[in-house]
C-alpha positions, 0 to 999 in steps of 0.5 A: 499499500502506498502512503499518500501525501500531498507532494506525491498527490501533486506529482501523480496528478501532473503524471497520472498516465505513468501509474499502475492500476493498483497505485490509481486504485490506492491514490483514489481511495486514500487521498483526501478530496480536499488536498486534490482540490487545493492542488487543482486551485493552485493550478488554475490560479497560475492560469488565471494569473498568465491570462491577467498578465497577457491581457494587460499587454494585449487586447486580442480576443483569444486572450479575453476569452482565455481570462473569462475561462480561467476565471470560471474554472477557478470559480468552479474549483473553489465552489467544489471545495466549498462543498466540503468547507462552508467557509465565508472566505471561500464564498468571497473567493468565488464572487471575486472571480465571477466579477472578473469574468463578467468584467469583459462579458460585452467585450466577448459578446462583440468578438463573437458577434464580429466572427459570426458577421465575417464568417456568414456575410461576404462582401457583395456589390449590394452590401460592401459599404454597409458591411464595412460600416457595421465592422467599423462599428463593431471595432470602435464599440469593442475598443471603448468597451475593452478600455472601460473594462481594463480600467475597472480591472485595474482598480481591483486588488487582484494581487490582494486577492491572489495572495489571500488565496494562496494564504488560505489554502497554504499553497507553498506548503503541500504537506501542511493544509490545514482546512476544516473540511470532511475527510472524503476520499478523491474516490467517494467525492469526485463520483459524488460530484460528477453523478450529481452534475450529470443528473442535473444536466440530463433531467432538464425537460427539453422540447426538440422544436423550442428550447426557452431562453431560461432553460438554455441558460441553466443547462449551459451553466450545468454542463459547464460545471460538468466539463470543468469537473470531468477535466479536473478529475478525469485523470483518476478514471479510464482515459479513453472514456474520459476523453470521449465524455468530454468531447461530447461535452464540447459538442454540446456546449458548442451548439449551446453557445451558437444559439446563445450568441445568436440570441444576442444578435438583436441587442448588439444591433440595437446597441450599435445603432445599426438598422435603425435608419432606412439606409441600413434596414435591408442589411440588418434584416438580412442579418436577423433573418439569417440569425433567426433560421440559425436559432430555429435550427440549433434547437433541434440539433441541441435536443439531439445532442442532449439525448446523445448525452443521456446514453453515453458511457459514464467513465466514473461508473 
């Protein structure tokens, strides 16, 4: 029987493929879930910091996206730990990470909308000027939104948040984590989390011809949490089954994201002031009509993918 400590857990977590089946079984049964979660949080905090550093010198759309993803994953990992330890400090960390992600939500919306326009509307003799005008409006608004968001970000005590998080988890000392959490094993805790998130996701009552905005929003959140949990904990289970499961989740999220982006189109056009005058009304209607068709088409695709998710082979069982 191997003896588990936090340093060993950290090394094993990074090199899980090198373990024998017996070692992996011992690890999941003997290691405490709180130790694994603290290590995951440390990794996600590093990713979060890298994204912040990159954003301060670059307004690239992909970096904005990475910051939002890293803050969501950090928030999700801390949220899992809070199930073991109901501490108000953890709630503070979760809310802080959420606020950072929300700062750049309008910037991300504009980036996605621009991608949608470039992918689906080509320059023709009839709409060259209108398309250029729309793209210029998007860029101008995006520049203003990014500057405003970055200014707010610089007024937030990021370093205080990071150091407080490090001190709370004693991140620099893996063998001396003093949390008051219940002593769940990795195996017991991860199975409980994955099962609960999966059941929540498949128990939505979806209609194949129409999915309400509320259900769309709730299902997106549920699947995001399930995907992050699968990525966090999947290394402790069968590798191929885990990869297949995450791939299916990714496809579901892509479809839900497409519909969510499509629903935002009318709001963005209004915000840009495009389509208000008769001069641009025809082109604006073309965008909205195409967009509405996309929304309608996605409902069936989402329903079919969700049905596949209900039948998938679960890697933790």
